[in-house]
Every structure is written in structure tokens, then in C-alpha cells.
N, C-alpha and C positions, 0 to 999 in steps of 0.2 A: 566591398561597398559598406559604407557606414550607415547604420540605421538607428532611428530613435523611436521610442515607444512612450507615449504619455500615459501614465497610469491614472486610475480614478482619483487618487489623492493629489494629483498635480505633479508628482515626481516624474522624472524622465529617466528611462533605462536606455543605455546606449550599447551598441555592440556591432560586430561586423558579421557579414554573411557572405557566402560564396567562396570562402577560403577554407581549405582543408584544415580541419582541427579547430577552426575558430568557432566560438560560441556567438550566437546571435540573440538579440532580444526578441523573443517571440511572444505574442499575446497568448493568454490562456484560451482554450477552446471556449466558444460562446456559452456552453453549458457547464463549464468547469472552472475550478480555481486551483492554482498551483500552490502547493505547500512545501515548505522547506523544513525537514525534520532531522534532528540530530540523534543518532543512535550510538549506544555504547559499542565498543569493539565486539563484545560478546553477542549482543543482539544483532548487529550487522552480520556477523558470521553465521548466525542461525538463519537469518533471512537469505543469505547466499546459499546455504545448504538446502533450504527449501526451494529456492529457485532452481538449483541443479536437479533435485529429486523430483520436482513436479514439471520440469521442462518449461518453466515460465520464461518468457522472452526478456522480462525486465523485473527489477526489484519492485517497481510500482505495481506490476501485475500480481506479484506475491502479496503485497500489502492490500490491494483491492480484494483479492480472493480471501484473505484472512478476515477482512472486514465483513464480507458477505457471510462467512461461516460464523463469525462472532454474532452478527445480527440475528441469524437463524437460531443459534443456541440461546441467545438472550430472549427471543420471542417465546420459545418453548418454556424457558425458565420462568418468565413472567406469567405465563398461563398456568403455572403450577406443576409443570411436567418435570419428571426426573430424566436426566440424560444417562442412558445406560450403554456401556461399551461391552461388546461380546467378542472374545478372542476366538481364534480358529478352533479351539477345543470346546467351545460352547460356554466357557466360564464367563459370567457377567460381573461387571463392576460399575457402580454408580459413579459418574463423573462429577466431581465437585467443581462448581463454577463460582468464581469470585466476581459476581456482578453487582 
């Protein structure tokens, strides 16, 4: 089945649906916006490693979780806090943030 989606700027995205492996033009969720991001091979590899290690279902989930963590670290940093990491032996290290 051929479908068309008119975007806010008047452009029309066309696609097929109902066929195995076919991509369809889907509107973004009512409260979200779709982003297309290009990553280097190295960064994409790191995202895939994190996806496997954290059992995330998608790379988008990894990205969202990273954004939540970054936001929390930024908020503490903005409030003048130091971020301290403690290893399993009790040794502490101040985490340097580039915010």
C-alpha cells in the first residue's frame, strides 16, 4: 500500500506499508520529533557496545538514556557540585566534565 505524509513545511514523504522489509512514512509521535544523526564508525561502535552491555532494545534507547545521564550531571555541575567516582576499593576520583 502506498502512503503519503504531508509535513509541516509542505513537503510530502512517500513510502509503502504492509510489505515485509518495506519502510513506511510514519508521522512522529504527537509529543516527539524525529532526528537523523550521523555518527562516526567509532562512535557508532561505542553506542552498539553500550546497547549490548545495558541490554537496551534500540540505539535510540541508548541515546535517550545517555541524554538523561548527561542532563543530571550537568545539573549537579551547574549547581557547583563535584562529581566523584568511587571504585570497588573505595578510591575516589573527581570526574572532569566538559560542559
